[in-house]
Each structure stands twice: as structure tokens, then as C-alpha cells.
N, C-alpha and C positions, 0 to 999 in steps of 0.2 A: 418589539424586542421580546416581550413576554411570550408571544406565540412561538418565536424562534427557539427560545429557551425550553418551552414545553416539547417542541419537536426534538430537540437535542436529547431531552430526558427519555422521551418515548423510544427513539431509535437506538440510543446507546444501551438502554436497559433491555430492549428486545434482543439485540445482538449478543450482549454479554450473558444474558440468561439462557436464551434458547440455542444459540450457536456455541458459547463457551461454557454452558452449564454452571453458571455462577449464581450465587444467592443475592437477593435484593439488598440486604443490609450492607454487604461488601461492595456492591455495585454503587450504592449511594456514597460510600466512603471514598471509593476510588474513581470510577469513571465520571460520576456526577459531582465531584468535589468542586469543580469550578462554576457550577450552577447554584451553589449555596447562597450567593448574594441575591438571587432572585426570590428566594424564600417561597418556592413553589410547593404545593402539596407533593408527597411522595408518589411516584408513578405506581400504577396498578397493573400487576401481571395477571392476565387471564389465561390460566393453564390449559383450560379445556379448549378454548377457541385459538390459542397460541397468538395472542395479541398483547400489546402493552398500551395502556391509555395514560396520558400525562396531561394534566390540567394546568392552565395558566393562571388560575385564580379569578379570572374575569369572564368566565363563561365559555372559553374555547377549550376543546379537547383534542390533543394530537394523538393519532393512532398509528402504531407501527405493527405490521403483520409479519409473522414468521412462516416460511415454507422450508421444509427440511433441506431440499437440495440447493436452494439459492439464498438462504439467509433472510434478512429482514428488509422490508420496504416501508418507508414512510408514506402514508396516504396523503393526497392533496387535501387542502382544507374543505373542498366541496364534496368529498367522498365521505361515506359512512361505513360502518362495519359491514353493511350489506353489500358493499362494493368490492370486498376482498376477493371474491371469486373472479373479478375481472382482471386481476393481476397476471401478468405473464408467468409462465412456470415451465420447468423442464424436470423430467424424472431422471435421477442419477442413481447408480448403485451405491449401497451403503459402503463405507470405508472398510476394506478387508482388515483382518487381523494379521498384523505383521510382527507379532511379538517375537517370533522365532527367526525372523529374517534380519540379518545384520544391517545396521545403519551404514549408508544412507538409504539403501533400497527399502529397509524395514525399520523396526523400532528397537531391535536388540543392540544394546550398546554397553560395553563394559567400561564405564567411566571411573577411573580411579585416580583422582587428582592427588598430587603430592602436597606437601606442606606449603610450598610457594603458591601453588594453584589454588588451594583452599583459601589462602590469605587474600589472593586477588579477587576470588569470588565474593568473599565476605566484604571486602572493600567496595565491590560494585553495588552492594545492598545496604551500605551503611549511611547513605544519604549525606555524605560529607566528602569522601575522598575524591570523587569524580564529579562533584557539583553539589553545593549546599542545597538541601531540601529536595534533591531529585529522588524520584521513587522508581526503582528498577523492578520490573516484572519478571523478566527472564534473561538469562545469559546463555548462549551456546557458542562454543569455540571449536572449530574443526581445523585440524592440522594434518596435512598429507592424507586427506580423506577419512580421518578417524576423529570421532567425537571425543575431545580430550578434556572438556570442561563443561558443566551444565548446572544450572541452579535456578530456582523459581521462587517468587514471592508466595507466601501462603494464599491459597485459594486458586492458584494457577498451576499448570503442569504440562506434560508433554503433549496432551491432547486438548488442552484449553488454551485459548489465546486472547488476542486483543486486536483492536482496529489498527491497520497499518498506517493510517493517515497517508502522507505523501510517499511512503515506500511503495504504495500502490502504483505510483507514476512509473517506477522502474519495471514493475510487473506489466503494465500496460505497454510500455515500450518493447518489452520482450515479445508480447503477442504480435506487435507490428513486425518485429524481426522474423517471426515465424511466418507471418503472412507474406513477407518479402521472399522468404525461402520457398514458400508454396507457389510463388509467381502470382499472387493475388494483387500485390501492389508494387509499385516502384518508388522507393523513398525520395527519389529526385523528381518525381512527377507531382503536379498539382493535386492537393487533397481532394478526394471525391466527396464534396459537401453539397448535397442536393439543394440546400437552402441558398447556395451561392451561385446558382446557375442562370441568374438574370443577366441580360445583355450588359456588357461592360462593367460587371461587378469587379472591382479592383482586388477583392479578396481571392479571386480565382488564381492569383499569382502565388498564393501560399502553398508551399510543397509540404509533404510529410516530413521532410528533413528540417524545414523551418519550425515545424511544430515540435519535433523531437528536441530541437535545440532551444526551445523557449524564445524563438526569434521571429514570431509570426508578424509582429507589428501591430497586433490588434489591441484595442483599448482594453484595459483592465484597471480595477481599483481595489487594491488589497486582495483578499481572497476572492471577492467578487462572486462567491458561490454560496453564501450562507442561505439564501432562499432555496437553493436546490438541495443543499445538504440537510437542512433542518426545518424547512417549511413546506416541502412537497412539490416544489417546482420541478418540471421535467428538464432533462439535460439539453434537449434540442433547443428549447426556447431560451435556456440560459446561456448556451455556448455559441449559438450560431448567429446571434443577433447583434454582436458588437461590431463597431466600425473599425476601419483601418486608420491608425494614427501615425504609422511610420512605415517606411518601405520594408518589406520582408527581408530578413537577414542583416538589417542595419542596426538593430537595437535588441539587447537581450533584456527580457523582463519576465520574471517568474510569475506564471499565471496557470491556474488550474484549468482554465478553458482550453489552453493549447493541448493538454493531455486529453481532455474530453473530446476534442475535435478529431484526434487520431482515431479514437474508437468509433466516432460518428462516421468517419471515412470507411472504417472497416465494416461497419454494419451496412452501409450503403453498397459497398462493393460485393459483399456476400449476397445481398439481396434475398436473404432467407433467414427469417427470424429465429427459427429453431437452430440453424447452423450457427448463427451468431451467439445465441444463449449457451450453446454447448462448446463454443470455441475455446474458452480458457481451460475448460476441463479436459476436453479431448486432445488439445494440442499442446498443453503445458502442464497443468497441475497433475493429472492422473498419469502422465508419462514419466514424471520424476518422483512420484510417491507423495505429492502434496494433497493427501486425501482429506486433510482437516483444514482446508482453505475454502472460503466462500467469497465470491466476487459479487457484491450486492448491486442492485439496480433500482432505477426509478420506476414509477407506476406504469410507464410506457415500455419497460423492458430495455432501457439503455443502461449499460454498466456505468456506475459512478466511479470510474477507474482512476480518478485523480486522488482518491482518499479511502474509499469505502470498501476495503477488503478486510475480512476477518481471517486471521491465521495464527499459527503457532511458531514458536522459536525454532523448532525442529524443521518445520516446513520452510521457513525462511533460510535455514542453513542449507537445505537442499537447493533452494533457489540460488544461493550464493555459490554453491559448489558447481552448478551448471555453468556459471560465468567463469569460475576459476578454471574449469576443465574445457575452456574455449567453446562452450556450447554443445559439448558431447556428453551424453548420458548412457552409460552401460554400452559403449561402443556405437551408439546411434547419434548421428549429427542432428540435434534438435534445432539449433540456431544456424543461420547462414555462416559459412566460413568467413572469418574476420569480423563478425558482429560484435564479439566482446571487446575487441580492440577499438572498434567504431564507438561503442558506448562510452569508452574511457578517453576518447579524443576530445580536446577542448572545442566548444562551439565557437565558430569564427567571430561572432558578435560579442563575445565576452573574453577579452584578452586576459591571460594569466597574470597574477600578481603575487609576489612573494608574500608568504604569510596569510594568504587568503585562499579560501576554497574556489575551485573552478567548477565549470559545468560542462558535461558532455551531452549524451543523448539520454536525457531523463535520469542520469546519475550525477552525483557530485564528485569532483576530483580533489583529493586530499593531499596530493604529494607536494604541494607548496607549503604545507604546514610544518613546523619544526619537528624534526625527528622521524617524520612519517616516510616510509620507503617510497622510492619512485614507482609510479604505476598504480598506487593505491587509489581505489575509488569506492563509493558507497551509495546505497540508497539512503534517504533521510525523510523521516516523518515527524510531524508535530508530536510533542511530548516524549521524544526520544526513541523513535523506531529506526534502527540502523541495520543494514546488511552490508558489512564492509569486506571488500575483496582485496587481498594483499598477495598478488601473484609471486612476488619475490620470496615470500615466506611460505607459499602454498597453504595459505591460511584464509579462513572465513570467520569473521566475528559477527555474531548477532547479539544485539542488545534491544530489548523491548522495555518500554517504560510508560508510566503515567505521570510524568513530571508536571507539577503545577504550572500554571501560566507564569511566564517570566523566569522560570528556572531552566538552566541549560545543562545538559550532560556534556562533559568534557571528552568528546569522542577521540580527539587526537591523543590526549593524555592516556586514555584506556587502551588505545591501539598500541602505543609505545610500551605500556606496562605488559600487555598481553604478549608482545613480541619478546620482551625480556624473559618472560616465564616459559613461553612455548617455542619461540622461534629459534633460528639458527644464525650463527655469524655469516 
């Protein structure tokens, strides 16, 4: 466990510092707060080599390496700093200056919250109103295409961000929607997983739709991905080696591996590593102005798309607007017609229950919660990362946070409060 904790420290410090331009002291106070119990030495930032080293106190050093276009990658335990040059890499243009271009295409936004709006924003950061001891990093609220409210914790801003955790799953599903529109995949067809091509492998019955609905039937235990997230294991060996324990589409079980297998299928189908590494940027991020988003990968060039995306509240607001606008961006159909409705349609293996969240295609469904409007759905990530789409109100609500373990942001309560301030009857 000490080695995993060291890997956590190395990776989070690397992304927070080099991707989000944040200082080590605040990273230790915020991102690494849950690691305090392990009493590890503070991580070391190597500015010249763009590395972070984190020691477990027992002789092991975890190393995370930063590359400007792709973010940070945790090296496997058998690699040394001399191996950084082996990491897959792509070159991407620097983010353009969009200060004079109006939001959402650019960063110019005339946000003038009134007294009620300011009060709501202050409550979002007071660590009490919407969840005791919760820690909000950023709030961005869009109504009818206009940014109407925005606020950040000290040390964060419009171009600095945080890890999405499982909000990345909704982003990964979006890439699959684009691939379907491009004719690369059929979501009703078996997932293209090369490791399952053995004769009579029962996992060949798993379709992309089963994976989108978290209904693969594959074995999983808890997150089942700590070794990959924080100990340098590769995605393929982590996600493709679990056995089938239920018939596909007969059981709903939240599992990181289902999301990772979607991206494994996409990479195998593209059969072009460069095209795969560019896919999120060329097909989604840069098309809708998400220039401050990085989808990080393992040491073999597989996106860790179940959790490891670094982005900003404004970029997430753009992502939410794409869904609010039925997959259309500036007149261009980015997603397949009907995809946003599909994302918000309940998975067959998880019947809806009053007062409980439902699940669609890598999005959570909120409209069974008290007071939440019909059709409301959201991404959801650990420690409080939410992109909530409310079609009936033409509203997108982004909340990012670093909530301590065991603390829960009251999303439904905040949604209702935001509608009261910004929505319409």
C-alpha cells in the first residue's frame, strides 16, 4: 500500500504542478490531503526534467513524467528516469489566446452575478451548506448559452484545473459516440478486444453498448484499478484479463474496466497509434474549445479514460453545452443525432427507483431525486466532479471539488438552488 500511496503522490503532484501550474505547498494541502495518514516524505518536483519523484519511506521511488501535450504518466516500477524517452508522445499546438472571443467559443465572459447569485456561490464554497467539510474548487453555471456564474478556490482559475476522476467516463463515452458517427464502430456490435479473440471466449458476446451501460457482466471488485492508477500497471493487462461472472446485460455493476474496454476497442479499431493518441483532441476537445484539457495515458499509450483527465471548469462547461445542444457545436453536428438522448436513457439492467440515481450511457440520471427536473443527467467523479445537464432549464452546472474521503457534495440540493436563482418557471 505504501508504494501505491507514493504513486498517488507522484502522479497527482505531477499533473497539478505541470498541467495546472499549481505550487507544491497547496498541492500537499489539497490533492494529497488523503495521503497524510501514510506519513510519506513530501514529493520532489524536478523542474528541469519535468518529473516528480515520491518516496514510500522504504526504498521505493515512484516517478511521474510530464509531457506538455499529453500530461503526466506514472512509470511502471521496473522503469527508471532513463526510460522516460520510451513513453508514447504526440505533438499538439499550444492553446490559442481566446481572451477576445466570447464564451463558449472563447474566454471572454461578462459575468455579473446579482446578490442572489453571489450568495449561492458563497454557499458553494462555505464547506457547510451543500455538504459538511466539502471543498469546492470551481463553480461554473451556464444558462441559455451564457456564463452566468463562476467562482474558484484560491490557487485555481479559468485555465487551471483538477482531475476529473469518473467524469472522464462521460468524456470517454462521448468519444465512442463520435466514433459511431464516423462509422468506426457499431455500439450494438461486439467490442473489438484483441485479447478476447480466442476460440469460444464467452467475453466475445460483450457489446459496446453493454460496456456503455456498465452491464458487461465482467468480474470487478471495488475500483479494481488502483494498481493501474497509482502503481504503473498498464490498461490492457488490467482491463482485459477479468472473467465473465454474469451474462452481459443481465446485471448492472459500476466498474472502471468497462470504460477502459471501450477505449481499448477504439484503439484496436483505429489500428493506428498516432490516430488514437490524437483522437480526443482532433475529434472532441479542440473542436469545442477544450484547449486546457489533457487525457492522460499509461506507459504503453493507452488512455486512462475512466478517471485520468485533467481539465478546467470552463472546459467542462463547454462539454456540458455540447450535450445540452444535442451534440451540435457552432452549427456542426459533432455527436450522432440522438446520442444525447441515448446517453440519458436508463440502462436496461438498472431499473429506475424513486429517490435514487439511475444510470444511462456513462452518465448518471438525476430526475428521480426530489425536486430535480425531468430529463436531468450528470457526469460524476470522485471528490465531487459534476457536469450536470438540465435540458428543461437550458442550463449546465459544473462543480469541481476536492472533497475529503467520506464527504459528499449534495448535488441535487445545489441543482435545485441554482434553478431557483437562474432558472425559469
